[in-house]
N, C-alpha and C positions, 0 to 999 in steps of 0.2 A: 504494500500500500504506500503510495507516494505521500499521502496526507493521512495521518492517523487521527482517529476520533479521540480528542482530549476533552474529557468532561470538565476539567478544571477551567475556570475563566479567570479574568482579572481579579475578581473578588476573592478568589482562593489562593492567589499567588502572593505568598507572604514576602518573598524576597526574590529579586531577579536572579536568574541563573545565567551566568556568562557562557554563551555559546559562540564558537568560532567555526563556522562551516569552512571546510578546507578549500572549497572551490568558489567562494564568493568575494574574496578579498579585492579583486579587481573588477567585480561586477558593478554595473552602473547604479544598481539599486541595493548595494550591499548593506547600507545602514538600515534600510527598511526591512530587509530580510532578517538582519540581526535583531531588530526590535520585535518582530513577530515571533522569532524563535524564543527570545527571552520571556515573552508573554505566553508561551506555550500555545500559540495559535497555529504554528506550523512545526513540522518536525523534519529532520534530515534522514539520511540513510545510515545503516550500521557502520559504513566506512568513514563517517564524519562529513560526507559531502551533502550538498543541498540539490545540486543539478538544476540550476535555474533555467536552463534552456530546454528541459524536458517538458512534455505536454501534460495537461491536466484533463482528466476525464470528468464526465458529468457526476459520477459517483463521488469522486474526490472533491469536486466543487461543492457538492451538497454537504459533505463533512465540514469543509472550511466555512461555509455560511453559518452552520450551527455553532461552530466555535466562535466566530466573529460576532454573531448576534444572538447570544443565548437567551435573551429575554424577549425576543420577538413573539408576539401573540399567535395563538392558533387561529387560523382564518377559515379553515374548511375541514370537513370530516376526512378520515383516513381512507385511502384507497390501496388496491393491490395492483402491481404491474406484472404482466405476464413474464417479463424477462428479468425479474428480480426475485429469485427464489428465497425462501425463508432462511436458508443457511448462507446467503450471500453476505459478504463481510460488511457491506454498507446498507443492508436492508433497513435497519431501524433509522439510520440517518436519512435515507432517501424518503422513507415514509414521513418522517417528521418535517423534512424540508418541504415536502409537498403540502403538508397540513399548514405550514406557516406561510405558504404562498411564494416561497423562493423559486420553486420549480413547478412546471407542469409536464405532463407526459406527451407522447406522440400519438397520432391516430392508431387505433388498433390496441390501445391499452398497454403500450410499452413505454419504457423510460430510456432505454439505450444507455445503461450505466457506464459502459466501457467506451462510449463515443468520446473522442477528444472534443472539448468544448470550444467553440469558436469565440474569438474575442468579442464580437458583437453580443453574443449570448451572455457571457459572464458579466459584461458591463451592464446589460439590461437586468440581470438578476440582482446585482448589487444596488442598482438604482431603485429597484422595487423594494428592497429591504430598507432603504433610506426613506421611502415614502415621499419622494419628490413630487411636486405638483407637475401636472402635464402641461405642455406648451401648445399654443394654438397653431403654431407654424413650425413644426419640427424639421420639415425638409429644408426650408429656407435657413433655419438656424444652423443645421449641420453643414450646409454649403459655405457658411461663413468661417467655419473652423477647419474643415478637412478637404483636402484636394481630392480624396477618393470617396466623398460622401455618397456618390451614386452607387457604390458597391454595398451600402448598408441594407440589410434585409428590411423589408417593409415593416415586419412585426416588431423590429427593434428600434425603429427610428425615434419614436416618442421617448422611450426610456433613455436612449443614448443622448438625445438632445437635452433632456433634463439633467442627466449625469454630467454633461459637458458644461452647462452653465453653472453648475454647482462645483465645478473644478475638481472632479475626481477622475477624469479620464487622463491616462498617462500614455504617451506614445514615445518610444525610443527606437531609433535615434532621431527620427524626423517628426517633430511634434504635430505637423499637419497631415501625417500619414496614419490613418486609423487602422488600416489593415483589418477590416471588420470580419472577413471570412477566413482569415488565417487562424490556425490553432493557437489557443492561448498557452503560453509557457508558465511554468511555476513562478519564475521571477516577475513576469508581467502581472500575474494574478496577485502576487504579493504586493506590488506597487499599487494596484487598484485598492487593495484592502487597506493599505496604510492611509491612502487618501480618504477612504470612506470612514475610517476609524479615527481621523484627526491625529494621526501619527506623522509628524511633520519632518519626515526623513527622505522624501522623494526629491531629487534635484528639481527645482521648480521650472527649469527651462524645458522640461519634458511634460509639463502639465498643460493640457490644451487650454488656450485662451489666456494664459498667465504671462504677464510682463514683469520681469525682475528689475527693480530699481535699486542699485547698490547705494546705500547711504547709512549713516549711523542712526540708531534708535536709542534714545536716552530715557531713563525713567523720569517721570514728571516730578519736579521738586514740590515741596509742600506736603500738606496732608489735609484730610477732612477735619473740620471743626467737630466739636462734641455736642452740638445742639441737636436735640432729638426731633424726629419727624413722625407724626401720625400718618402712617403710610398705608393707604387702602387701595389695593389694585387686584385683590383676589376675593371672590371670583371676578374675572374680567367680564365674562358674559353672565349676567344675572338672570336666572330663570325662575327663582322662587323667592318669596319674601323672606326677610330675616335680618340677622345681624351681619353686616359687612365687616365691621371691626369695632370692638369695644375694649377700652382700657379701664372700664369700671371694675371694682372689686367683685368677686363672684358671690359675696354674701347676699342671701335673699333672692338670688337669681335661679330660675328653674333649670337652665342649662349652664352649669358653672364653667364648663370648658370653653364657653364662648366669650369669656371675659378675662382679660390679660392682667388686670390689676396694676396699672402704671399711671401714676399722677404726673401731670405736666406742671412746671412752674418756671417763670422767667420766659426767655425766648424759646419758641418752638415753631415748627412748620406743620402744615397739613397738606397732604397730597392725596387726591382720590381720582381714580380713572376707572369707569365702569361702562358697560354696554348692555343695551336691551334690544332684543330681536323679536320680530313677529313674522312668522312664516305663513300663517293663515289669518283670516279675518277675526276668528275667535281669539287670537292672541294679541290683537290690537289693544293697546292699553296705555296708561301713563303710570310709570313707576316713579314714585317720589324718593329722593335721596335726602334723608334727614340727618343733619349733624347737630348733636345736642351736647351741652356742656353742663357738668355738675360741680357744685361747690360743696365739698365734704366738711368744710371747716366751720368755725364758730364766728367768723367775721366775713364781711362782704368781700367779694372778689371783683376786681376790674380786669376784664379781658380786652385788650386793645387789638384791633384788626389793622395791622400796619399796611399790608398790601394784600390784595385778594382779586382773583378773577376766576370765572367759571363759564365754560362754553359747551354747547351741544354740537354734535356733528352737523346738525341742521344750520347752526349759526356759523360754522367754520367747516364747510365740506372739504373733502379731500379732492383737490383740483390739480390739474397738471400745471406746473410752473417751470420757468427757466431755472437753470442751475443756480444762478445768482441774480437777485432782484433787489434794487434799492427799496428799503422799507422805512424811509425817514418819516413818512406820514402814518405809520402803524396800521396800514391797510392791507398788507400782504400776509397771507397765511394759507396753510393747507392742512386742515384737520384741527380738531379742538385742542389737542396738545400744543401744536404750533402756536395757536392764537393765545392760549392761556399763558404760556411761558413768556411770550412777547410782552404781554401786559405787566406781568410781575417783574420782568427784567427792567422795565421802565419805571418801576415803583408806583404803579397804579393801584387803586382800589375801586372796584366797580360800585356803582351807586346802590345796588341791591344788597350790599353788605354793610352792616353798621360799622361806625368807627370804633365803637366799644360796646361791651356788654357789662352791666353791673349785676352780679349774681348774689342774691342774699344767701345767708348761711343755710346750708342743707338743701338748697333749691337747685332746680335744673332749668335751663333755658335752651330755646332753639337758636342755634347760630345760623343755620341755613336750612331752607325747605326748597329743594331743587328738583324740578320735574324733568323726567326723561320720557317724553311721549313717543310712541312708535305706532305706525300704521302699516299693516301688512301689504305687500311683502317688502319689508325693509328692516334696517336696524338703525339705532341712534345711540350715540355714546356721549358721555359727559366727562370732561376733565376739570378738576377744581384744584386750585393752589392758593394757600393762605400763609402769610407770615404773621405770627401771633405773639403777644406778650401778656403774660398773666402775673399779677403781683402776689398771687397765692396759689396753692395747689388746686388743680382741676382735673376731672376725669372727662374723657371724650368718647363719643360713640358715633358711628356712621351706620345708618339703618336704611333698609329698602322696603317699601310698602306700595302695593297697588292701590291707587286712589285717584278719583276724578278731581278732587280738590286737595289743597295742602292739608296733610294730617295735623291734628292738634297735638299739643305737648302731651296730653293724657294718652293719646293713641301711641305716640312714640314711646312713652314710658312703659306702657303695657307690652309693646313689642320687645323692648329691652329686657323687661323682667321675665317674660315667659317665652320669648322666641329662641330659636336655635340659629345656627350659622346659615346664611343665605346660600343658595345653590345656583348653578351646579358647580361643584368643587372642581378646581383645576387639577391637572395631573400632578401627582406627588413628585417632589424633586428627587433627583438621583443623589444618593449620599456622596459627599464630596471626596471621600478617601476610602478606598482607592478609586481612581477615576474609571468610569465605565461609559461605553457607547451603546446606544445614543444617550447623551447627557440631557436630562430634563432640568432646567433651571427653575421652572414654575414661576408663579406670580407672587407678589409681596402682599402680606397682610400682617401688620404688626407695628412695632416702634423701631425705626431705624435710627442710627446715630450718625449725624453729619448732614449739614445743609449747605455747606460752602467749602470749596477747595481753592485756597489762595496760593498762587505759585509765583515766585520770582525766579525766572529762568536765567541763570548765570552759568559761567563756565564751571564753577564749583562753589561750595558754600562760603569760601573764604574771600571771594571777590564780588564786585558789584556790577560786572559787565558780562555780556554775552557776545563773545567774539564771533563775527559772521564767518560762514564757511569760506574755504578757498573757492576761486572761480570754478563754476561747473559742479560744485559739491553742495550737499544739503545735509541737514540733520533734523530729526523729528522727535516729538514727545507724544506718547500715547495719551488718549483721553477716554475715560469711561471703561477702563479695563476691568474684566471680571475673572472669576475663577476659570482657569484653563484657557483664557484668551488675554494674553499679556504682551503679545508681540515680542516674546522672549525676554522681556525685562523682569519677569517674576513679580511685577508690581500689581497688586489687586486694589483697585480704587473703590470697589463697591463698599457702600456703607454697611457696617455690621448691624445685625438685628439685636436689639436689647430685649425685645419680646416678640414672639411670633406664634402663629398657630402651627401645630406639628405638620400639617399637610401643605404648608406654604414655603416660600423660598428661604434659603439659609442666609442670603445676603440681599441687599437692595440692588439687585443686578441692574446695570445700566444707569443707576443713580438718577432715575427720573426726578426732575424738579430740583436737583442739586445745582447750585450756581458755581461755575468755574470762572475765576478771575486770574488771568494770566498776564504777567508783566514781563516784557522782553526788552531789557536795556541794551540794545544793539550797539556794538562798537566795531568800526572798520579799523583794524589795527595795521593795515597796510598804508603805504603812502600814495596809493592810487585810488581813483574813484571806482566805486562798485555799485551795481544795481542789485538790490536785495528785495526778495519777496517774502511775505508771511502768508501762509495759506493753511486751510483746513482740508484734509483728505479723508477718505474712507477706504483704507487698504483692506486686503483680505486677512482673515484670521490666519496667523502663521506663528509658529514657535520654533522656526528653523534657524534663528540667529538674529542678533541685533545689528547686523551689517547690511540689511536689506529690507525693503518693503515690496509687497506683491500687489499688482493691480491687474485689472481685466481689460482685455481688448479682443474682440469687440465689447462694447458696453452692454450690460444686462439691464433689465427693467426693475429689479428688486430694489426699492428705495429703502435705504438704511438710515437716512438722516433728513429731517425737515424741520427747520427752525430758524429763528432770528439770532444773529450774532452782532454784538456792538464792538466796533473797532475804533480806537482813539490813538492818534499819532500826530506828529508835526510833519507837515508835508515839505516838499523841496523848496517852497518859498517861505518857510518859517511860520506857516499858519497852523494853528491847532485845529485838528479835524476830529469830528465825531460822526461816524457813519453807523447806521443800522442796516444790515443786509440780511435778506432771507436766503438761506441756502437749501438746496435740494441735492442730495448726493445718493447715488446708487452704490450697491455693493461693489467694491473694487474700483471706485472712481476717484481720480485726482480732481481736486477742486481748483477753481480759479483763485488768483491772489486776492487776499483781503486788503493788503497794502503793498504798494511798490515804492521803494525809496531809492533815490540816487544819493549815495553816501560818499562824501569826499574823503580823502585820506585822513585818518585819525579821528574822523567824526563819530560822535555818539548820538543816537536817536532812540527814543523809547516808543514801543508799540504796546498797547494794551488790548487784550481780547477777552470779552466777557460774554457768557451765555448761560442759560439754564438748560440742562440736558433735557431735551424734549421727549415726551412720550411718543410712542410709535416709531422710535428710532432703535437701531441695533448697533452695538459697539463692535469693533473699536473704531475710533477716529484718531487722527493725529493733527497736531499743529506743526507745520514744517517751515523752517527757515532755509532759503536757497539763495545762493549767489550766482548770478548769471555768468556763464563762461565767456 
């Protein structure tokens, strides 16, 4: 057997076993093969070889898929194949791979287990395991990437197109030659698996559609502050009434596990983002989102609303926008998250929010009664952001209730006292250690720690300048890094959770609503004029080294960032400038410059970049300083 069924997965691998296959040291994908071997996802031969150029049969591929995706769900009932006898070595693996939807049989009830698997077929199988969304124009997509796209079997076109735009297709030595009908080799299948499992060891020049940009990637200086956030984003899709998030004590409550017992005092933020959907006319309704505040003490509490905004999808629809648009008039947005963060960045408080609440001892008040109306067939979401200041401890709750009119305080109090957690619950997050694929980060519901990341970007902590790169060079700082997605810096910027429901995210992944304040004190240390740009980009996820960023060409349509950024700097005429620009960036997209400066020899110039990380965005992003060559 070329690939042996190993029941152990990453979760049972207590320590890596160092393997050194005798025949892969000069192989182009040797690091990938090594990693898969250490994780017990592939095995070699008794003589210590791996034989990367040997072909892979359908039976062996079935075994490999079970090893790589052990937690994939069963999708269909078991079947028997005429050419897979009960005593066949991979009988159980083939049956299970069929049940999980990895493989289908051929006409006549056969599986052809010993047939060498074509490259097109194994790519399609892996794409199916990753559950990629299908594309509307797979044929045209494939023609953009591969010179031999016409050779791809019709049945595999959709899956291969989806796999390609998700950057798991690997072609060696010519990246535009897919060779879809050739037999897949062991080494080629290993490379595909590394990409599918986010093992960043495949040389990126062989990944279809990927452009490699050599440049330094530096950890972002500074850190999150310790101000807490009432962070309500799970369930994202609200299907049943109930408690979205409560930090009340559980005493006297019918469902005690729905209350996290966390008092807020001083400065804190509130972030909420929820969606309601109606697929049939019977589901058309209005769901009210009620935010209530309780004073548990013996003295009155003054809760100040410093900044606040809340928008529905109907008030800020997701519309197509150019990559960069001037937003000086605060009229540009795409989606409620984009619009809400823009308002708070500017220090606004909408008129429907009070400037303060005075809450008597032992009393509860409504801070907000926010409707989310929906008419079938459609969905509607609401994003809410507040910056708050309380002079004494308070408890908070965010509740959801179907109602044609704003619910009363008594109705909210009853729901708080007797209700359970609202549904439907989001997928349970994957344990952080050891890492597993696929990784589910899930949604946030709890109290996160950190509302602002202030960073002074200098050469090192002991100096006050940031020396611009040499001509033609660049360096970048990651933004919004999360567990397993750090661009090789090892820096996780996600806000930790002080309190959380057990089925929700371990960190505030993506830092929705967190404000980034980046100061770049640029210095041209040469004696010649240089043109310098400061930009934001959205590179690919990559942990292959801090000497590169990966981008996509051609461009894909998956939008990973939409929001307003404030840029302040002194222009080439010595005039202080403040610009608000709305950015739309797709996965793997390089952004246009936020600022372009002509710096004379020895000149110093400061650039400031500020934004609230917007909902509906996906990390990582980077801020990049580049000197033109």
